[in-house]
Residue, then its C-alpha position, 0 to 999 in steps of 0.5 A: m846172050p851172044l850166040a858165037y859166046t854160047f857156042v865158044a863157050v860150050a866148046v871150051m868146057l867140053a874140052e876142059v871137061n874131056y881133059c880132067a875126065k881123062k885124067l880121072d878115068l872116069p867111067v864115061g866114053h872118051p872123048i864126051s861128044i856134044r852128043d852125050l850132054k843131057i844138059k848144057e848150061v852157059a851162064p851170062p857173062n854179064i851175071m858172072p865172069f865165065g860159068g856152066r854146066l855140062d851133064t852126062e847121063k853119069y856125071s855133071f860138070c860145073f865151072l863157076e866165075t873163072g875157067r876152071l872146073r870147080f864141081r865134078t859130081k856123080l849123078k844118081s849116086f844111090a839108084g835115086l833112092n831118098m835118103e833114108e832109104r839111101n841110108r838103110d840100103l848103104a847100111e847093108a853094104k861092107s866098105i872096102i876101104g877105111t879112113n887112111e885108105a880114103y885120104q890116099i885116093a882123096t889125094n890121088w884124085l886131086d894130083l890128078a885135077a892139078v891141085d896144089l896139094e903141098k899149098l892147100g896142106k900148108r894153109n888147111t887140115c884136113e880130115v876125114r869122116q865115114q858117114f853114118f845114121w842113127n838106126g832107130d830099130k835097133n837103137e845104134r849109130q851104123l856106119l855108112p860106105v861112104f867118106d868124106v874128106r875135106w880140107g878147111g874145116w867142116h863149115n869152111s871146106k875149101i876142097e871136098v872129095s866124097i868117095d863110095g867105099r864099096n868100090k872106091s869110085l868118086l862120088s864128088v870132087r868139089l873145089e869151093d876155092d878154086s886158087y887152089s888149082k894149078r889149072p889155067e885161070s881162064l878159058i877164053k881169051d879176048m872176051d871183048k872180042l868175041l862178045a862183040i860178033p853180031d848173031e847174024e855173022f855168027l849165023k852165016m858162019s861155015p862149020l870150018e869158020k865156027s871152028n877156027l872161031v874156038v881155036q880163035f878165043a880159046a885160051i887153052h890149047y887141047p890137041a883136039m883143036d887141030s883137027p875139029s870135026h864138023d858133026q861136033t861143029n854142027a851139033v855145038s852150033h844147032q844147040t847153041e842156035h836153038e837153045g843156048k840163047a837164054v839159060s840158066p846157071g843152076y849150079 
């Protein structure tokens, strides 16, 4: 996979992640630096028009097919417990919200994430469910402080939001159908020209030339691109040259 493409793809995904994480006020360092990423993956463009995944210590951000950020997922939400341990632990906790507030929280997040709520609501019904598990010891169903808000049917959902009712925090926002997103559809422009840049040419570029490469091929203008950090550029470049030749789109 061309090094120049990998470099630009990581840079524009990181810019979009920072934009969206700030909008949702996620508890991550702002801005997220390339050095904060635990996973950096770019899908080969011959397999997927555009795809990638960036993980911080606490959150995973995934792009599929278009330039839109599709999945935002909190990692290790329940301290790495298995399902049975998780359920028993959560059964002892109390939720500070109900289904109505869960709906309000979900729609607020989707609005901040630039989802067209009017179109989403006209075309799909919404259902809010509080998770539960069957406690065999007590022979009863126990509600858990976790809420799932879904549009489009439980088995054919278009958009899903999961909320931790203990503290109103985001567990996940999943755009299974990103046609409801109002964010630009592409992160990269002139893809053919970018893919045509030889690795040898890219490796000879200075940090400033590599930063200019991002500005040239980014389809969205982000203010941070006006004054790129050389440390950031060098970090992305190092990752590109040593890790980015072959990555798996394991989303």
